[in-house]
N, C-alpha and C positions, 0 to 999 in steps of 0.2 A: 416446731420450726424455731431454731435458736438464733438470737440476734447476730451472733458472729457468722452464721451461715449466710443470712441475708447480706451481711456486708462483704462476705466473700463473692457472692454472685455479683454484687454491685461493682465490686473491685475489677472482675473481669469485663463487665460492660464498660466500665470507665477507661480501662487500660487497653482492651482489645485482644489481650492474650493471657494465657495462664502464667507465662514467665514474668511479664510486667505486673500482673496481679499479685503474684507471690512477693515481689519486691514492695509493692505497696502496702501489703499486709505483714510485712517484716518477717517472712518465712522463707525457707529454702524452696526451691521449685519442687523437689521431692516431697517435702512435707506438705506443701500445699496441694500437690496432686493427690496425695493420700487423703487429705482432708475433702477434696472434691468428690473423690469416690465414696467417702463416709457419708456426705450430704445425700448423694444420689441413692445409696443403699438404704438410708433412713426414710427418704421421701418415697422411694420405690418407683423411681422413673429416671430417664436419662435428661440431664440438664445441659450437657455440653455435646457439641458436634464434634467428635474425634476424627471424622473423615476429612475435615478441613484443617489446613496448615495456615496460621497457628489455630490451635483448638479455640472454638467460639462457642457462645451460647446458642441453644436451639432457638428458632424464631419464635416459638411459642413463649419461652421464657423472657425473650427480649420485649415481647409485646406487653408484659407485665411490669416493666421498668418503673412506670409512675407509682404503680400500687406498691412495689417493693421499697421505692425511696420514701414513700409516705409512711409505710410500716416502720422502716429503719428509724426514721426521725421520731415517730411516736414512742418506739421502744427505748430509744436512746433518752428521750425526755423523761419516761417513766423510771427508767434505771436511775438517772440522776436525782429525781424526786425521792425515791426509795432510799437512795444512799444518804441523802441529807436530812431525810425526815427525822431520824432518831437524834441527830445532832441538834436539829432545831427544837425538838420537843421540850427540852429544858428551858428554852428561851422563848417559847410561844406565849402569847397572851391575847386577851380580848378585852376590848372596851366598848363602852356605848356612848353616844353622844345625843343630846337633844337634836331634833331634825335640822334646825338651822346651822347648828355647830357642825353637824356632820359634813356640811358643804364647806364651811369656812375655816374651821379649826382643825378638823381631823386629818386633813393632808399634811399640815405642819406636825401634828403629833406622830403620824406613821412615818414621815422623813426623818423626824429626830429619832425614832426607835429602830429604824431599819438602815441608816445610812452606812453602818459598819457591815451590812450584809449578813448578820449572825442572828437575825431574829425574825420570826413569823408573827404577823398581827392580824386578828380578825377584828373588823370594825361593824358594830351594829347601830341602829338608829331608833329613836322612839321619843315620846313626850316624856316630861319629867317622871310622872308616875311608873311608866314602863322602864325607865332607867333605874329607878329605885328598886323595882321588883326584880330586874335582872341581877342587881348587886345583892339583894337578899338571897336569891336562889343560887348565888354564886357562879351564875353562867358568864359573868364578866369579872374582870380583875378591878376595874375602876370605871367610873363615869364622868363625863365632862358635861357640866350643866350650867345654865344661867342662874344668877341669884340677884337679889336686890341689896345694894350697899347698906352696911349699917343693920342689917337684920330687920328692915321695914316691913318684911313679909315672912311668914313662918319658913323656917328651913326644913331640911329633910329629917331632923331629929337626931337624939343622942346616940343612936346606933351607928351613925356615920361620922367620919372626920373629912374635913375639907381643906384644900389648899388652893389659893388664889393663883391663877395662871395669868390674868389680865382683866381687861374691861372692854366693854362694848357700849352701844347706845342704841335705845329703841327710838327710832326717828320717824316723824310723819313724812311721808313722801307721796308724789302722785305724778302721773304724766303731765308734761307742760301744758297740754290743751286744758287740764282741769284746774290749773293754778288759781284761776279767779274764783273757783267755787269754794276754795279753802277759807274764804272769808264771809261766806254766806251764813244765814242763821241756821240752815239745815245743810249739813255736809255729807255727801255720799261716801260711805266707807266700806272697806272691806274688814270684817271682823274675825277675831278668834273665838272659838267656842269658849263658853265661861269656865269649863272645867280644867282647861289646859294652862299651863304656867303663864304663857304671855297673855292669854285672856284675863287671867287673874291680875297680871301687872297692869293691863290697860284699865280694868274696872276699879282697882284700888288705888293706882298711882297716876294714871293719865286722865281718865274721864273726869274725876273731881276737880281738874285743873284747866278743863276746857274753857274758853272765854264765856263769860256771862251771856246767857241767851243763846248759846250755840248748841245745837243737837246733832249728835252723830246718828246718821241713818244708815244702817248696814244693807249693802246691796248684795253682798255675798258673805259667806262664812267659811272658813277653812282653817284647820290646824297646821297645814303645811305651809311654811314661809316660802318655799320655792313657788308653790301655786300662787300664794298671795303676790309674790313679786310679779308673775305673769300677769295676773289680774290688773295690777297697778299699771304695767306697761301698755295693757289694752284699754286703758282709760275708763276702767269700771268704777274705781273710787279712790279714796285716800287710804293709805295703809301704813300702819306703824310696823316698821321692819328694823332688824338689826343694821346698824351702819355698815358692818363688815360685809353683809350680804349685798348692799345696794351701792356700795363705793364705786364699782365700775360703771353701772348704769348711770349714776349721778355724774361721773366724770365725762361720760359720753354724751351727756345732756338727754338721755332717754328718761330720766326722772328729775324731779326737782324737790329740793328740801323745803318743808314748810314749818320748821321749828322757829321761824321768826314770828309766826302768828298762831301756832299750835304747840301744845306741850310735848316735850320729849322726855325720855327717862334713861338715866345712867343704868347699866347692868355690869355685874360682875361676873367673869368666867371662872368657874371653880372646877377642880379636879376632886372627886368625891369617892371614898371607898368605905368598906365596913371597919368598924372599930374592933380589930382582932389581930392576933399574930399573923404576919405576913411572912411568905416564902422569901428567900434572900433575893431571888430575882425580882419579885414584885416590889420589894422594898427598894431595890436599886433603881428600878423603873420610876417609882414615886419620887424618889429624891432627885433623879437626873431631869425628869419633866419639870418638876417644881423649881429646880435651879436654872435650867437652861431654856425653857420655853415661856417666853413672856409675850402676851399679846395685848396690845393697847390701842386704842383709837385716840390719837393726839387731839387734844382740846384746841390746838392751833388750826385745826381743819374744820372747826365747827363755829357757826355764827355766835354772836355775843351772848344771845339769849340761852343758847345750849351751854356755853361755858359758864354762865352763872348757875345753871342747874347743877353742873358738876361741882362747882366750887361750894354750893350750898349744902351738898351732900356730905 
């Protein structure tokens, strides 16, 4: 069954006659009539009731109208996809983000890369180790990951090069009902596994700066920042989350900031790739994003304690 045959049948359904269907299909009536007979000969059955004037579809064919329209729509979409696939192949690329950045930053990256309508983008998500493995295996063109400013934690290594896209802030937050517990000697928290990047940031950069005599007592542990956000909203504990992820809940009053009493940590948002010769398209993307995409959390929106942390970095 050819797509143009389906569209011919639908044209008769829509117009009510062979003559008007011929006009709709930009054919003469004689040419359209010949094509109708060709359709019937190939299918091996009568589709049109020629006993009626004007000629119309057989009732059984009319009953298939919905199925024919759905099939026509799918085939038109498939034809368009096949037609554009080869054109886009040269402009397709893949990148991976750390989980939190997939939610907050990847939409900006995808928009920047596809706003002209001539690129196809595949986005993947993982922890930092998974991002680096995808780069090494060349399953992605680049990665977007967090880092600590001034190299105060080990970076990905000499096999990679990085370009800074902007900054963020690992901020202690909790539901308003838990605000008073943030000054207790034992603070209920939601923690990251020690092996993931943000878990290492907490243990190396945040935990040593907790107020004297304060102990963080994990009530739950997860590597997924979106899950941690939901746990915070459900009053399970205090969480250290990227400011970019919690900006809306904070503005809505669903969460409160605790960086006036608990330490926060500046983060850098880096774009990372392998140190090797790149294709012309990959190089253009790298330069475009580095020049055009800048993501910053303004220190004007942070409490004085947080500002001092930024300035000290």
